[in-house]
GUGUGU-302637 format. One record per atom (N, C-alpha, C, CB): residue number from 1; residue in three letters; atom name; x negated, y negated, z negated. Coordinates in steps of 0.2 Angstrom, whole numbers, plus 2048, in hexadecimal, padded with zeros to 3 digits. Glycine has a CB too. Layout:
+-----+------+------+-----+-----+-----+
| pos | code | site |  c1 |  c2 |  c3 |
+-----+------+------+-----+-----+-----+
| NUM |  ALA |   CA |   X |   Y |   Z |
...
+-----+------+------+-----+-----+-----+
END
This chain:
+-----+------+------+-----+-----+-----+
| pos | code | site |  c1 |  c2 |  c3 |
+-----+------+------+-----+-----+-----+
|   1 |  MET |    N | 173 | 125 | AE6 |
|   1 |  MET |   CA | 174 | 12C | AE6 |
|   1 |  MET |    C | 174 | 130 | ADF |
|   1 |  MET |   CB | 16F | 130 | AEB |
|   2 |  GLY |    N | 170 | 12D | ADB |
|   2 |  GLY |   CA | 16F | 130 | AD4 |
|   2 |  GLY |    C | 175 | 12F | AD0 |
|   2 |  GLY |   CB | 169 | 12D | AD1 |
|   3 |  SER |    N | 179 | 129 | AD1 |
|   3 |  SER |   CA | 17F | 128 | ACD |
|   3 |  SER |    C | 185 | 12C | ACF |
|   3 |  SER |   CB | 181 | 121 | ACE |
|   4 |  ILE |    N | 185 | 12E | AD6 |
|   4 |  ILE |   CA | 18A | 132 | AD8 |
|   4 |  ILE |    C | 189 | 139 | AD5 |
|   4 |  ILE |   CB | 18A | 133 | AE0 |
|   5 |  ALA |    N | 183 | 13C | AD5 |
|   5 |  ALA |   CA | 182 | 142 | AD2 |
|   5 |  ALA |    C | 184 | 142 | ACB |
|   5 |  ALA |   CB | 17B | 145 | AD3 |
|   6 |  TYR |    N | 182 | 13D | AC7 |
|   6 |  TYR |   CA | 183 | 13D | AC0 |
|   6 |  TYR |    C | 18B | 13D | ABF |
|   6 |  TYR |   CB | 180 | 136 | ABD |
|   7 |  VAL |    N | 18E | 139 | AC3 |
|   7 |  VAL |   CA | 196 | 139 | AC2 |
|   7 |  VAL |    C | 199 | 140 | AC4 |
|   7 |  VAL |   CB | 199 | 133 | AC7 |
|   8 |  ALA |    N | 196 | 143 | AC9 |
|   8 |  ALA |   CA | 199 | 14A | ACA |
|   8 |  ALA |    C | 197 | 14F | AC5 |
|   8 |  ALA |   CB | 195 | 14C | AD1 |
|   9 |  ILE |    N | 191 | 14E | AC2 |
|   9 |  ILE |   CA | 190 | 153 | ABC |
|   9 |  ILE |    C | 194 | 151 | AB6 |
|   9 |  ILE |   CB | 188 | 152 | ABB |
|  10 |  VAL |    N | 194 | 14B | AB4 |
|  10 |  VAL |   CA | 198 | 149 | AAE |
|  10 |  VAL |    C | 1A0 | 14B | AB0 |
|  10 |  VAL |   CB | 197 | 142 | AAD |
|  11 |  GLY |    N | 1A2 | 14A | AB6 |
|  11 |  GLY |   CA | 1A9 | 14B | AB7 |
|  11 |  GLY |    C | 1AA | 153 | AB7 |
|  11 |  GLY |   CB | 1AB | 149 | ABE |
|  12 |  ALA |    N | 1A6 | 157 | AB9 |
|  12 |  ALA |   CA | 1A6 | 15E | AB9 |
|  12 |  ALA |    C | 1A6 | 161 | AB2 |
|  12 |  ALA |   CB | 1A1 | 162 | ABD |
|  13 |  ALA |    N | 1A2 | 15E | AAE |
|  13 |  ALA |   CA | 1A1 | 160 | AA7 |
|  13 |  ALA |    C | 1A8 | 15E | AA3 |
|  13 |  ALA |   CB | 19B | 15C | AA3 |
|  14 |  TYR |    N | 1AA | 158 | AA5 |
|  14 |  TYR |   CA | 1B1 | 156 | AA1 |
|  14 |  TYR |    C | 1B6 | 15A | AA3 |
|  14 |  TYR |   CB | 1B2 | 14E | AA4 |
|  15 |  LEU |    N | 1B7 | 15C | AA9 |
|  15 |  LEU |   CA | 1BC | 161 | AAC |
|  15 |  LEU |    C | 1BC | 167 | AA8 |
|  15 |  LEU |   CB | 1BC | 162 | AB3 |
|  16 |  LEU |    N | 1B5 | 16A | AA7 |
|  16 |  LEU |   CA | 1B4 | 170 | AA4 |
|  16 |  LEU |    C | 1B6 | 170 | A9C |
|  16 |  LEU |   CB | 1AD | 172 | AA4 |
|  17 |  LEU |    N | 1B5 | 16A | A99 |
|  17 |  LEU |   CA | 1B6 | 169 | A92 |
|  17 |  LEU |    C | 1BE | 168 | A92 |
|  17 |  LEU |   CB | 1B3 | 162 | A90 |
|  18 |  ILE |    N | 1C2 | 165 | A96 |
|  18 |  ILE |   CA | 1C9 | 165 | A96 |
|  18 |  ILE |    C | 1CC | 16C | A97 |
|  18 |  ILE |   CB | 1CC | 160 | A9B |
|  19 |  TYR |    N | 1C9 | 170 | A9B |
|  19 |  TYR |   CA | 1CC | 176 | A9C |
|  19 |  TYR |    C | 1CB | 17B | A96 |
|  19 |  TYR |   CB | 1C8 | 17A | AA3 |
|  20 |  THR |    N | 1C5 | 17B | A93 |
|  20 |  THR |   CA | 1C4 | 17F | A8D |
|  20 |  THR |    C | 1C8 | 17C | A87 |
|  20 |  THR |   CB | 1BC | 17F | A8C |
|  21 |  SER |    N | 1C9 | 176 | A87 |
|  21 |  SER |   CA | 1CD | 173 | A81 |
|  21 |  SER |    C | 1D4 | 176 | A82 |
|  21 |  SER |   CB | 1CC | 16C | A81 |
|  22 |  ILE |    N | 1D7 | 175 | A88 |
|  22 |  ILE |   CA | 1DE | 178 | A89 |
|  22 |  ILE |    C | 1DE | 17F | A88 |
|  22 |  ILE |   CB | 1E0 | 176 | A90 |
|  23 |  ALA |    N | 1D9 | 183 | A8A |
|  23 |  ALA |   CA | 1D9 | 18A | A89 |
|  23 |  ALA |    C | 1D9 | 18C | A82 |
|  23 |  ALA |   CB | 1D3 | 18E | A8D |
|  24 |  VAL |    N | 1D5 | 189 | A7E |
|  24 |  VAL |   CA | 1D4 | 18B | A77 |
|  24 |  VAL |    C | 1DB | 189 | A73 |
|  24 |  VAL |   CB | 1CE | 187 | A74 |
|  25 |  ALA |    N | 1DE | 183 | A75 |
|  25 |  ALA |   CA | 1E4 | 181 | A72 |
|  25 |  ALA |    C | 1EA | 186 | A74 |
|  25 |  ALA |   CB | 1E6 | 17A | A75 |
|  26 |  VAL |    N | 1EA | 188 | A7A |
|  26 |  VAL |   CA | 1EF | 18D | A7C |
|  26 |  VAL |    C | 1EE | 193 | A78 |
|  26 |  VAL |   CB | 1EF | 18E | A83 |
|  27 |  LYS |    N | 1E8 | 196 | A77 |
|  27 |  LYS |   CA | 1E7 | 19C | A74 |
|  27 |  LYS |    C | 1E9 | 19B | A6C |
|  27 |  LYS |   CB | 1DF | 19E | A74 |
|  28 |  ARG |    N | 1E7 | 195 | A69 |
|  28 |  ARG |   CA | 1E9 | 194 | A62 |
|  28 |  ARG |    C | 1F1 | 194 | A62 |
|  28 |  ARG |   CB | 1E6 | 18E | A60 |
|  29 |  LEU |    N | 1F4 | 190 | A66 |
|  29 |  LEU |   CA | 1FB | 190 | A66 |
|  29 |  LEU |    C | 1FE | 197 | A66 |
|  29 |  LEU |   CB | 1FE | 18B | A6B |
|  30 |  HIS |    N | 1FC | 19B | A6B |
|  30 |  HIS |   CA | 1FE | 1A2 | A6B |
|  30 |  HIS |    C | 1FD | 1A6 | A65 |
|  30 |  HIS |   CB | 1FB | 1A5 | A71 |
|  31 |  ASP |    N | 1F7 | 1A4 | A62 |
|  31 |  ASP |   CA | 1F6 | 1A8 | A5B |
|  31 |  ASP |    C | 1FB | 1A6 | A56 |
|  31 |  ASP |   CB | 1EF | 1A6 | A59 |
|  32 |  ARG |    N | 1FE | 1A0 | A57 |
|  32 |  ARG |   CA | 203 | 19D | A52 |
|  32 |  ARG |    C | 20A | 19F | A54 |
|  32 |  ARG |   CB | 202 | 196 | A51 |
|  33 |  ASP |    N | 20A | 1A3 | A5A |
|  33 |  ASP |   CA | 211 | 1A5 | A5D |
|  33 |  ASP |    C | 215 | 19F | A5F |
|  33 |  ASP |   CB | 215 | 1A9 | A57 |
|  34 |  LYS |    N | 211 | 19A | A62 |
|  34 |  LYS |   CA | 214 | 194 | A65 |
|  34 |  LYS |    C | 213 | 194 | A6D |
|  34 |  LYS |   CB | 212 | 18E | A62 |
|  35 |  SER |    N | 217 | 191 | A71 |
|  35 |  SER |   CA | 216 | 191 | A78 |
|  35 |  SER |    C | 211 | 18B | A79 |
|  35 |  SER |   CB | 21D | 18F | A7B |
|  36 |  ALA |    N | 20E | 18C | A7F |
|  36 |  ALA |   CA | 209 | 187 | A81 |
|  36 |  ALA |    C | 20C | 180 | A83 |
|  36 |  ALA |   CB | 205 | 18A | A87 |
|  37 |  TRP |    N | 213 | 180 | A83 |
|  37 |  TRP |   CA | 216 | 17A | A85 |
|  37 |  TRP |    C | 215 | 175 | A7F |
|  37 |  TRP |   CB | 21E | 17B | A86 |
|  38 |  TRP |    N | 213 | 178 | A79 |
|  38 |  TRP |   CA | 212 | 173 | A73 |
|  38 |  TRP |    C | 20C | 16E | A75 |
|  38 |  TRP |   CB | 210 | 177 | A6D |
|  39 |  LEU |    N | 208 | 170 | A7A |
|  39 |  LEU |   CA | 202 | 16C | A7C |
|  39 |  LEU |    C | 205 | 165 | A7E |
|  39 |  LEU |   CB | 1FE | 16F | A81 |
|  40 |  LEU |    N | 20B | 165 | A81 |
|  40 |  LEU |   CA | 20E | 15E | A83 |
|  40 |  LEU |    C | 20F | 15A | A7D |
|  40 |  LEU |   CB | 215 | 160 | A86 |
|  41 |  VAL |    N | 211 | 15D | A77 |
|  41 |  VAL |   CA | 212 | 159 | A71 |
|  41 |  VAL |    C | 20B | 156 | A6F |
|  41 |  VAL |   CB | 215 | 15D | A6C |
|  42 |  PHE |    N | 206 | 15B | A6E |
|  42 |  PHE |   CA | 200 | 159 | A6B |
|  42 |  PHE |    C | 1FB | 155 | A70 |
|  42 |  PHE |   CB | 1FC | 15F | A69 |
|  43 |  TYR |    N | 1FC | 156 | A76 |
|  43 |  TYR |   CA | 1F8 | 152 | A7B |
|  43 |  TYR |    C | 1FC | 14C | A7E |
|  43 |  TYR |   CB | 1F5 | 156 | A80 |
|  44 |  GLY |    N | 202 | 14D | A80 |
|  44 |  GLY |   CA | 206 | 149 | A84 |
|  44 |  GLY |    C | 209 | 143 | A7F |
|  44 |  GLY |   CB | 20B | 14C | A87 |
|  45 |  ALA |    N | 20B | 145 | A79 |
|  45 |  ALA |   CA | 20F | 140 | A75 |
|  45 |  ALA |    C | 20B | 13A | A73 |
|  45 |  ALA |   CB | 211 | 144 | A6F |
|  46 |  PRO |    N | 205 | 13B | A71 |
|  46 |  PRO |   CA | 201 | 135 | A70 |
|  46 |  PRO |    C | 200 | 130 | A76 |
|  46 |  PRO |   CB | 1FA | 137 | A6E |
|  47 |  LEU |    N | 200 | 133 | A7C |
|  47 |  LEU |   CA | 200 | 12F | A82 |
|  47 |  LEU |    C | 206 | 12B | A83 |
|  47 |  LEU |   CB | 1FE | 133 | A88 |
|  48 |  ALA |    N | 20C | 12F | A82 |
|  48 |  ALA |   CA | 213 | 12C | A83 |
|  48 |  ALA |    C | 214 | 127 | A7E |
|  48 |  ALA |   CB | 218 | 132 | A82 |
|  49 |  VAL |    N | 212 | 128 | A77 |
|  49 |  VAL |   CA | 213 | 123 | A72 |
|  49 |  VAL |    C | 20F | 11D | A74 |
|  49 |  VAL |   CB | 211 | 126 | A6B |
|  50 |  THR |    N | 209 | 11D | A76 |
|  50 |  THR |   CA | 205 | 117 | A78 |
|  50 |  THR |    C | 208 | 114 | A7E |
|  50 |  THR |   CB | 1FE | 119 | A79 |
|  51 |  ALA |    N | 20B | 118 | A83 |
|  51 |  ALA |   CA | 20E | 114 | A89 |
|  51 |  ALA |    C | 214 | 111 | A87 |
|  51 |  ALA |   CB | 20F | 11A | A8E |
|  52 |  VAL |    N | 218 | 114 | A83 |
|  52 |  VAL |   CA | 21F | 111 | A81 |
|  52 |  VAL |    C | 21D | 10A | A7C |
|  52 |  VAL |   CB | 223 | 116 | A7D |
|  53 |  ALA |    N | 218 | 10B | A78 |
|  53 |  ALA |   CA | 217 | 105 | A74 |
|  53 |  ALA |    C | 214 | 0FF | A78 |
|  53 |  ALA |   CB | 211 | 107 | A6F |
|  54 |  MET |    N | 210 | 101 | A7D |
|  54 |  MET |   CA | 20E | 0FC | A82 |
|  54 |  MET |    C | 213 | 0F9 | A86 |
|  54 |  MET |   CB | 208 | 0FE | A86 |
|  55 |  ALA |    N | 218 | 0FD | A88 |
|  55 |  ALA |   CA | 21D | 0FB | A8C |
|  55 |  ALA |    C | 222 | 0F6 | A88 |
|  55 |  ALA |   CB | 221 | 101 | A8F |
|  56 |  LEU |    N | 223 | 0F8 | A82 |
|  56 |  LEU |   CA | 228 | 0F4 | A7E |
|  56 |  LEU |    C | 224 | 0EE | A7A |
|  56 |  LEU |   CB | 22B | 0F9 | A79 |
|  57 |  ARG |    N | 21E | 0EE | A7B |
|  57 |  ARG |   CA | 21A | 0E9 | A78 |
|  57 |  ARG |    C | 21A | 0E9 | A70 |
|  57 |  ARG |   CB | 21C | 0E2 | A7A |
|  58 |  LEU |    N | 21A | 0EF | A6E |
|  58 |  LEU |   CA | 21A | 0F0 | A67 |
|  58 |  LEU |    C | 213 | 0EF | A64 |
|  58 |  LEU |   CB | 21D | 0F7 | A65 |
|  59 |  ASP |    N | 213 | 0EE | A5D |
|  59 |  ASP |   CA | 20D | 0EE | A5A |
|  59 |  ASP |    C | 208 | 0F4 | A5B |
|  59 |  ASP |   CB | 20E | 0EC | A52 |
|  60 |  GLU |    N | 202 | 0F3 | A5C |
|  60 |  GLU |   CA | 1FD | 0F8 | A5E |
|  60 |  GLU |    C | 1FD | 0FD | A58 |
|  60 |  GLU |   CB | 1F7 | 0F6 | A5F |
|  61 |  MET |    N | 1FE | 0FA | A52 |
|  61 |  MET |   CA | 1FD | 0FF | A4C |
|  61 |  MET |    C | 203 | 104 | A4B |
|  61 |  MET |   CB | 1FE | 0FA | A45 |
|  62 |  ILE |    N | 208 | 103 | A4E |
|  62 |  ILE |   CA | 20E | 108 | A4E |
|  62 |  ILE |    C | 20C | 10E | A52 |
|  62 |  ILE |   CB | 214 | 105 | A51 |
|  63 |  SER |    N | 209 | 10D | A58 |
|  63 |  SER |   CA | 207 | 112 | A5D |
|  63 |  SER |    C | 201 | 116 | A5A |
|  63 |  SER |   CB | 206 | 10F | A64 |
|  64 |  THR |    N | 1FD | 112 | A57 |
|  64 |  THR |   CA | 1F7 | 115 | A54 |
|  64 |  THR |    C | 1F9 | 11A | A4E |
|  64 |  THR |   CB | 1F2 | 110 | A51 |
|  65 |  ILE |    N | 1FD | 118 | A4A |
|  65 |  ILE |   CA | 1FF | 11C | A44 |
|  65 |  ILE |    C | 203 | 122 | A47 |
|  65 |  ILE |   CB | 204 | 118 | A3F |
|  66 |  ALA |    N | 207 | 121 | A4C |
|  66 |  ALA |   CA | 20B | 127 | A4F |
|  66 |  ALA |    C | 206 | 12C | A52 |
|  66 |  ALA |   CB | 210 | 124 | A54 |
|  67 |  THR |    N | 201 | 129 | A56 |
|  67 |  THR |   CA | 1FC | 12D | A59 |
|  67 |  THR |    C | 1F8 | 131 | A54 |
|  67 |  THR |   CB | 1F8 | 129 | A5D |
|  68 |  MET |    N | 1F6 | 12E | A4E |
|  68 |  MET |   CA | 1F2 | 131 | A49 |
|  68 |  MET |    C | 1F6 | 137 | A46 |
|  68 |  MET |   CB | 1F0 | 12C | A44 |
|  69 |  LEU |    N | 1FD | 136 | A45 |
|  69 |  LEU |   CA | 201 | 13B | A42 |
|  69 |  LEU |    C | 201 | 141 | A46 |
|  69 |  LEU |   CB | 208 | 138 | A40 |
|  70 |  ILE |    N | 202 | 140 | A4D |
|  70 |  ILE |   CA | 202 | 145 | A51 |
|  70 |  ILE |    C | 1FC | 149 | A51 |
|  70 |  ILE |   CB | 204 | 143 | A58 |
|  71 |  MET |    N | 1F6 | 145 | A51 |
|  71 |  MET |   CA | 1F0 | 148 | A51 |
|  71 |  MET |    C | 1EE | 14C | A4B |
|  71 |  MET |   CB | 1EA | 143 | A52 |
|  72 |  ILE |    N | 1F1 | 14A | A45 |
|  72 |  ILE |   CA | 1F0 | 14D | A3F |
|  72 |  ILE |    C | 1F4 | 154 | A3F |
|  72 |  ILE |   CB | 1F2 | 149 | A39 |
|  73 |  TRP |    N | 1FA | 154 | A42 |
|  73 |  TRP |   CA | 1FE | 159 | A42 |
|  73 |  TRP |    C | 1FB | 15F | A47 |
|  73 |  TRP |   CB | 205 | 158 | A45 |
|  74 |  ALA |    N | 1F8 | 15C | A4C |
|  74 |  ALA |   CA | 1F4 | 161 | A51 |
|  74 |  ALA |    C | 1EE | 164 | A4D |
|  74 |  ALA |   CB | 1F2 | 15D | A57 |
|  75 |  PHE |    N | 1EB | 160 | A49 |
|  75 |  PHE |   CA | 1E5 | 163 | A46 |
|  75 |  PHE |    C | 1E7 | 168 | A41 |
|  75 |  PHE |   CB | 1E1 | 15D | A42 |
|  76 |  VAL |    N | 1ED | 167 | A3D |
|  76 |  VAL |   CA | 1EF | 16C | A39 |
|  76 |  VAL |    C | 1F2 | 172 | A3C |
|  76 |  VAL |   CB | 1F5 | 169 | A34 |
|  77 |  GLU |    N | 1F5 | 171 | A42 |
|  77 |  GLU |   CA | 1F8 | 177 | A46 |
|  77 |  GLU |    C | 1F2 | 17B | A49 |
|  77 |  GLU |   CB | 1FC | 174 | A4B |
|  78 |  PHE |    N | 1ED | 178 | A4C |
|  78 |  PHE |   CA | 1E8 | 17B | A4F |
|  78 |  PHE |    C | 1E3 | 17E | A4A |
|  78 |  PHE |   CB | 1E5 | 177 | A54 |
|  79 |  GLY |    N | 1E1 | 17A | A45 |
|  79 |  GLY |   CA | 1DB | 17C | A41 |
|  79 |  GLY |    C | 1DC | 17E | A3A |
|  79 |  GLY |   CB | 1D7 | 176 | A41 |
|  80 |  CYS |    N | 1E2 | 17D | A37 |
|  80 |  CYS |   CA | 1E3 | 17F | A30 |
|  80 |  CYS |    C | 1E8 | 184 | A2F |
|  80 |  CYS |   CB | 1E5 | 179 | A2D |
|  81 |  LEU |    N | 1ED | 185 | A33 |
|  81 |  LEU |   CA | 1F2 | 18A | A32 |
|  81 |  LEU |    C | 1F0 | 191 | A34 |
|  81 |  LEU |   CB | 1F9 | 188 | A35 |
|  82 |  ARG |    N | 1F2 | 196 | A31 |
|  82 |  ARG |   CA | 1F0 | 19D | A33 |
|  82 |  ARG |    C | 1F4 | 19F | A39 |
|  82 |  ARG |   CB | 1F1 | 1A2 | A2D |
|  83 |  GLY |    N | 1F2 | 1A3 | A3D |
|  83 |  GLY |   CA | 1F6 | 1A6 | A42 |
|  83 |  GLY |    C | 1FB | 1AB | A40 |
|  83 |  GLY |   CB | 1F1 | 1AA | A47 |
|  84 |  THR |    N | 200 | 1AD | A44 |
|  84 |  THR |   CA | 205 | 1B1 | A42 |
|  84 |  THR |    C | 202 | 1B8 | A3F |
|  84 |  THR |   CB | 20A | 1B3 | A48 |
|  85 |  ALA |    N | 205 | 1BA | A3A |
|  85 |  ALA |   CA | 202 | 1C0 | A37 |
|  85 |  ALA |    C | 205 | 1C6 | A3B |
|  85 |  ALA |   CB | 204 | 1C1 | A2F |
|  86 |  GLY |    N | 201 | 1CB | A3D |
|  86 |  GLY |   CA | 204 | 1D0 | A41 |
|  86 |  GLY |    C | 205 | 1CE | A49 |
|  86 |  GLY |   CB | 20B | 1D3 | A3F |
|  87 |  PRO |    N | 207 | 1D2 | A4D |
|  87 |  PRO |   CA | 208 | 1D1 | A54 |
|  87 |  PRO |    C | 20E | 1CC | A55 |
|  87 |  PRO |   CB | 209 | 1D7 | A58 |
|  88 |  ASN |    N | 20D | 1C8 | A5A |
|  88 |  ASN |   CA | 213 | 1C4 | A5C |
|  88 |  ASN |    C | 214 | 1C4 | A64 |
|  88 |  ASN |   CB | 211 | 1BC | A5B |
|  89 |  LYS |    N | 218 | 1C0 | A67 |
|  89 |  LYS |   CA | 21A | 1C1 | A6E |
|  89 |  LYS |    C | 214 | 1C0 | A73 |
|  89 |  LYS |   CB | 21F | 1BD | A70 |
|  90 |  TYR |    N | 20E | 1BD | A70 |
|  90 |  TYR |   CA | 208 | 1BC | A74 |
|  90 |  TYR |    C | 203 | 1C1 | A73 |
|  90 |  TYR |   CB | 206 | 1B5 | A72 |
|  91 |  GLY |    N | 204 | 1C6 | A6F |
|  91 |  GLY |   CA | 1FF | 1CB | A6E |
|  91 |  GLY |    C | 1FE | 1CD | A67 |
|  91 |  GLY |   CB | 1F8 | 1C9 | A71 |
|  92 |  ALA |    N | 1F9 | 1D1 | A66 |
|  92 |  ALA |   CA | 1F7 | 1D4 | A5F |
|  92 |  ALA |    C | 1F4 | 1CE | A5B |
|  92 |  ALA |   CB | 1F3 | 1DA | A5F |
|  93 |  ASP |    N | 1F4 | 1CF | A54 |
|  93 |  ASP |   CA | 1F0 | 1CB | A50 |
|  93 |  ASP |    C | 1E9 | 1CD | A50 |
|  93 |  ASP |   CB | 1F3 | 1CC | A48 |
|  94 |  PRO |    N | 1E5 | 1C8 | A52 |
|  94 |  PRO |   CA | 1DE | 1CA | A53 |
|  94 |  PRO |    C | 1DA | 1CB | A4C |
|  94 |  PRO |   CB | 1DA | 1C4 | A56 |
|  95 |  LEU |    N | 1DD | 1C9 | A47 |
|  95 |  LEU |   CA | 1DA | 1CA | A40 |
|  95 |  LEU |    C | 1DC | 1D1 | A3E |
|  95 |  LEU |   CB | 1DC | 1C5 | A3B |
|  96 |  GLN |    N | 1E1 | 1D5 | A41 |
|  96 |  GLN |   CA | 1E2 | 1DB | A3F |
|  96 |  GLN |    C | 1DF | 1E1 | A43 |
|  96 |  GLN |   CB | 1EA | 1DC | A3F |
|  97 |  GLU |    N | 1DD | 1DF | A49 |
|  97 |  GLU |   CA | 1DA | 1E4 | A4E |
|  97 |  GLU |    C | 1D3 | 1E6 | A4B |
|  97 |  GLU |   CB | 1DA | 1E1 | A55 |
|  98 |  PRO |    N | 1D1 | 1EC | A4C |
|  98 |  PRO |   CA | 1CA | 1EE | A4A |
|  98 |  PRO |    C | 1C5 | 1EB | A4F |
|  98 |  PRO |   CB | 1CA | 1F6 | A4A |
|  99 |  GLN |    N | 1C0 | 1E8 | A4C |
|  99 |  GLN |   CA | 1BB | 1E5 | A50 |
|  99 |  GLN |    C | 1B5 | 1EA | A51 |
|  99 |  GLN |   CB | 1B9 | 1DE | A4D |
| 100 |  PRO |    N | 1B4 | 1EC | A57 |
| 100 |  PRO |   CA | 1AF | 1F1 | A58 |
| 100 |  PRO |    C | 1A8 | 1EF | A56 |
| 100 |  PRO |   CB | 1AF | 1F3 | A5F |
| 101 |  TRP |    N | 1A6 | 1E8 | A56 |
| 101 |  TRP |   CA | 1A0 | 1E6 | A55 |
| 101 |  TRP |    C | 19F | 1E5 | A4D |
| 101 |  TRP |   CB | 19F | 1DF | A58 |
| 102 |  LEU |    N | 1A4 | 1E6 | A49 |
| 102 |  LEU |   CA | 1A3 | 1E6 | A42 |
| 102 |  LEU |    C | 1A2 | 1ED | A3F |
| 102 |  LEU |   CB | 1AA | 1E3 | A3F |
| 103 |  ARG |    N | 1A3 | 1F2 | A43 |
| 103 |  ARG |   CA | 1A2 | 1F9 | A40 |
| 103 |  ARG |    C | 19B | 1FB | A40 |
| 103 |  ARG |   CB | 1A6 | 1FE | A45 |
| 104 |  TYR |    N | 199 | 1FE | A3B |
| 104 |  TYR |   CA | 192 | 201 | A3A |
| 104 |  TYR |    C | 192 | 208 | A3C |
| 104 |  TYR |   CB | 190 | 200 | A32 |
| 105 |  HIS |    N | 18D | 209 | A40 |
| 105 |  HIS |   CA | 18C | 210 | A43 |
| 105 |  HIS |    C | 186 | 213 | A3F |
| 105 |  HIS |   CB | 18A | 20F | A4A |
+-----+------+------+-----+-----+-----+
END
């Protein structure tokens, strides 16, 4: 009985982690004025590259390098590049909006 509860708790935590990861990624893509469909490139392409490499019996190093390049691109896109300056089709620039908690009274 204990192992079933453990699996249920870990599974629920994992699903929550996946949900928050996707939500943050979508928010960041929108900040960069890109559609959430780009998640297919960043999350789906490494899986597709690995599956194709396995199906064609290619060297594992080729799929590893391709996957690493996609992951580096995702890191730069999500973590290093600035968002769109000014408003875009997904909303206002959060860095230009006045932040009420920063005002001194």
